[in-house]
N, C-alpha and C positions, 0 to 999 in steps of 0.2 A: 473388452471391457468388462467388469465385473456383475454381478448381480442388477438385474432391472425389475422392479415390483410395479405390477401393471393393475388400476382400478378401471374397470370400464361402466358408465352411468347405466341407467334405464333406457337412454334412448340407443346404445349400442348395443341392446341384449332385448330390444323391444318385442322382435320373431325372429324364427328359423334364418332367415336370409340376413339379418345383424349378427344370431351368433356366429353363422360361418365366416364373417367378416373377422370377426376377434378369433375366431380359430388359426385363419390365417397368418393373421397378425403375430400372434402369441409363438405360431408352428417358426416365422420369418427367421425368429432370432433368439437362437438355444439360451443368452444371457436372461430373455424373459423367462421367468423360472417360477413365479409365485403371481395368481390372481385374486384379484379382487373385484367380485361383479356384486353390482347392484339389483335389486331386483326389475322386473321388466316395465319399462315405460310407456308412452304412446306410439302409436301405432303410424297413426295419422291424427288429424284435429279433430279434436269432438271426442277420443277414445280415450278409455279410463286407464289408470294408471294402477299398478296392482296393488300400491300399498294400497291406495286408496279405497279401493275395493275390499281388501283385508280390514282397513278401518270401519269400513261400512259396515262389512261383518259382524265384527266385534259389535258395534252399536244395537246390530238387531237382535242379537246375540242376548244381550244384555237386557234388552227390551222383552225377553220370554217369547221371541219370535224365530219363525223356520231361517237358516241363512243361506237353503239348498237353491232356491231359484239367483241370487247372486254371487255366491260359489261356483257355480255351475258356470259362472262367466271364466273365473280362475282355473279352475280346473278343465277347460278346453282350449286355455290357452297355452298351459305347461303341455297337455297332451300333444295339441299340434305342436309345440316345439320339438317334443322328443320325437316324433315322427317324421318329423321334415327333414331331421337330422339323421334319422336313418340308424336311432340307436338300441340295441339289444336292452338297455334299461327303459321301464317305465317307471313316468311318478306317480303312477295310479294307488300305489300303498300309500305313500306319502302324504298325498292330498287325503286319502279318505281317515288317514289317522290324526291330521290337520284340521278338516274339519269337525271330526266328533270330537276335538280338544275345544274348538272355538266353540261350541254348542253346550258343551258340557264346562262353559264360564273360565275358560284360559285369561289370565289378564293381557290385557291392550298390547303392551311391550311385546310378549309373546305371538299374539295375535301377527302385530307388523313385521317382527321380524319373518316371516317365513317365506316372503317374497324372496328374501336375497337367499335364503336358508336353501331352497329348492332351484332356485337358478345356479348355486354352487356345485350341488350335486351334480344338475344336468351337463355343465360347463366341465366338470371334472370328468364324468362320464365319457363327453364326446373328445377329451383332450387326452385321456388314458393316465391323467395325473393324479395324485392321493387328494382325497377331499377330507379337511379340517374343520370342524365346526367351530367356528368361531366363540362358543358359548362353552368351549374347553380350555381357552387360551385368553380372552379378552375377559378381565375382572373389574367390576366396579364394588365399592364399599356398602355396607347395610345400608347407606344414605343415599346410595346411588351415585354418590361421587366416583369417578373414573381412578382407579388402581396404576398409573403410569409405569413405575416400577416393577411390580408384582407381575404385570403386562408383557413390560417388555422381556424379563427373565423367563415366564414360561413361552411365548411365542417364540425366542430366540431356539429356546431347547428343543422345542416342537420343528420347527424348521430342518432345525441340523439334522434331522430322521427324517426329512421326508424332502428330496432334492428339487422335485417339481411338484408344488400344489396348488389347490385351491381354496380359497377363505373366505368365507362370503361375507360383505360389508354388513355396518350400522348396527349390530349387534354384539352383546356380550353376557355374562351374568353376573348378576347380585353374590354377595356371600352365602345367599339363603340358597342359593341354586335356579332361581328364577331369571327368566333373562330379563335384559337390559338393553332398551335401545339410546342409541344417541341421537341428538335431534336430526330432523329431516336433512338429508343430503348426509348423512354421517357415515355414508362407505368411504366418502373422502378421507375421512379421521381413519377409518380401520387400516387403508393403503397404506396411508401414512407410517402407522404403527408398524404396519410389519416390516416394511422400507427402514426404518431404524432397527428391529429387531433382526433384521436378516444381513445388516450391514452394506446393505443397497449400493451404488455408485449412482445409481439414478431410480427415481418413483416416476412413472409415468402414467397421467391420468386423463385415459380418453372419454371423449365425452365428442357432441356433435357439433362443434365448431372448431376452426382451425387455430386454437387459443384466446387469450384474454383481447377484446377489444379496447380501445381506448375510451368509446364511450356507447352505451346503449344503441344495439343496430336497430332496435324498433324506433328509437328517438333520432339520431344521426343516420344518415343513408350510408352506407359501406362505410364503417371507420376504420381508422386505421388501426391494424393488429399491434398489440405491444410485443417486443421481438423479446426483448429481455426484462425480467424486473424482480426487486428485491424483496426478500420475506417482509418488511415492515410496510412495503409499499403496496404490495397485495394483500396484506391484512386489511390496512387501510381502506383498501379499496371492494373487498367481500364484504367486509361490517357495511358499509355503505351501500349496500344492493347490488355489486356486482357478483354475480351469481355462478359463475362456473366451476368454481372451487369454495368449498365449507372453509369458513375464516378459520376455525379452531384447526383445520388441516396442517397449519404451517408448523404447530408447536414440538412434533416430533421428531421430523426432519430437521427445524431448525436447529437442534442440539447437538447434532452431528453434522451439518453441513449440506445434506445429500439434497442436490437440487432436485425440483418437480419441472416436467417437461409437460404441456397441456397438450394435447394430442386428438385430430380427429379421425375417428374411426371410420367415417366415409372418405376420406381423403389422408391416409396413411404416410402420404411421401410429403405432405405440408408439413412444415418444419415447427409450428405451433408457438409456443411462449415459453420460456424456460424462466422458471424463479428460482433465485439462486442466493447466496447469501448476502447479508448488508455490506460485507467486505471484498466481496466477489471481485475479481480483477475483468469479469466476462460482462460485467456492467458499463452499457453505454449511456454516460448519463446527458439526456436530453432535459429540455426545462419542466414540461410538463410529462409525466407517465402517465394520467389515467384521470378521467373526470365521472363521478360516482355520485348516487345519490337517492333518499327516498320521500316519500310525500307522508303526511298527517303527524305533524308534532305541534305540540302546545309550547310556548314561551311563559313561564309564570315570573314576574317581574315586582322585584320588592325593594322601596325606595324607603328610604331613612337618612335623615341629615346626621353627619358623624359616623356613620356607620363601620369606617374602617378604622374607627379606633374603638368600636366596641367586642372586646373580648371573646370569643367563642359564639359570634355572630351566625359565621358560616356553619358552624358544627350543630347550630342548634336548626339551622333550614335543611340540612342535610338528611337531620334526626327524622323531621318530621315525615319526609318523603320516604326512609329508611321504615319507620313504622306504620308507614302504608303501602308498603310491598312495594314502591316506586323505585325503578332502576333511572337513571338522568344519564343524558346522552352530551349535554354539553352546558358550560355555567360560564358564560361570560359576566363579566363584572366591573363596575366603575367603582369611585371614589365613595358615592352614597346609595350606589344601585347593583344587586345582583340579580339574575337572571338562571331561572333554572328549564332546559328541556328536556321536554318527556315526549316520547311519544302517545298520541292518542289510545292505543291501546292499553300501554301502561296506565293512564290515566282514568280509562273509563268507569264510571260511576263512583269515582273518589274526587275527582277535581273541587268540589264544592267543599268537601269536607278538609280537604287539605289547605284549601283560602283559608278555612277558619281555624284551623291547627296553625297555620302561621301567624295568623293576626295575636292567637293568644299566647304563642311562643317567643314572638322576638318585637311584637308592637310595633311593626312597620308606619311608615308616614303612610304609605298607600303599597296594595297589593292588588296586581291584576292577572287575569291568565289571556292571550293571546293565540287564538289556534289558528287552524287554514294554514300553517307553514311546512314548505319544503325543506331539506337539507341537500345540501351541493358541497363536494369533497372536491377539490385541484389539488390532486397529488402528485408529487414529484420530487425526487432526491436533488434534483437539480436547481431548486426554488433557493436552495438553502443559500448558494453563493451569486445567486442573479440579483439585480437592482431591478423594479420596477414590475415585477410579475403581480402585484395585488393589483396594483393599478391597471393592469392591461385587462384585469378581471373584470373590474368595476367599470372599467369603460365599456367594455364590450358590453357590459349589461346593459349600460345607460345608453348605449346606443339603439337598443331596442326596448327602452322604457319600461325597464324592469327594475321596479324598486327592491331596495338589499334590506332586509328586515332585522337583519342579523350578521355579526362577523364574529369570528373564532380563530385563534391562531395558533397553535403548540409553540413552543420554545422551541423546538427543534426544528420547525419550518416546514418539516416534511408534508405539510397540506395546509390550505386554506379554506376554511369552512364560509362557506353562507346563506342566509336563510333568505327564501322569497316564497311569496303566494302559492299554493298548492297549482292553482291553474296556471302559474307561469314557468312551472318547473321544467316542460320540455323545451321551450324556449329560452331560457335560461342554459340548460345543456346545449343547445345546438351553440347560441351564442359564444360561449367559452369555449366549444371546440371550433369553433371558425375560426377565434382569436387564434387559436396556439398551432392548429394543423392545416387550415387553411389559407 
């Protein structure tokens, strides 16, 4: 096979024992030529993620206090990993430099990125591979917008000079040279960027589960594993709360059709989940691919007679949300009604002002906000040609006496969106899963 790019999550690199598993995986296949590490995650329940400790150090330093007590936990983790791996290299000098920089007031993104940076150096030392600092090849413009094409050119050139290398995930640099991070989970995006630039035939994303589950295992006991899923299905599921892969990690590889294989570091023999092009012949279409959702949304509903004949009505409504910096999730409409669904987090502290602004802007007959809403997406390519799928979803919820507060479906028929009360969220997920998979 050709080049494989591998990304390892925080649980895969939480301690020296996990590092040894990663090293074994990489050395087992000569095609695995580029590794993208996250920062160390939790070793056990109640443990700290290194990134969270780094954010805490930044907050403490910003308040003008000493970070030594918290940074000692970070220092101890990395020193222990290096010692247990038996490396000639010690991260002590890098750790002290980072500690000084944080105390001197380095920016939040720089501080957060040092977990991946240090893990990258240690993993490269353990493998005997080259280390490529992501800040040298992954670029953002002055506004913090990712420069996809500039980055692709720089990464491709750099990889051509390094046959085996470790590139830390999660960060790059702005035009002014300062460090800029992706959103949390952004190491997945880095892996995808490297896969595209390196012309990889496969992007392996290693975590602590054997692929994507049809539903959240915290809600459904032993849910089925999704063996093959399309880019579009995966993005829908990731956006709606399935957290194995960052939703934006799809874009770099989807342009060139590179498949992603979700694999389990603790069980490398498991096949995992293959994420492939929407047009791939490898997709075996089932009726429903996956079920995912999130809690804590609010529906703002406007009613106005003859709304459908009033030109610009929808634009005026959405302009209000834009002016208050609120992104919306869904927008179910009727002839005389229009609803806008937004997360409670987005609306926090703005709801009443938005309601008043809507009254002034479009003069509705009524406008009401209803909170306590959870949104569930039933996703599947097979639903396009199947009759009665929506009926089965609603029947399953009806049997459990779960009231459906909202219904939405895109014209692509890739998903069916339903809204239920927050307290019915888990029961609704289970009911839908049982309908299609039990």
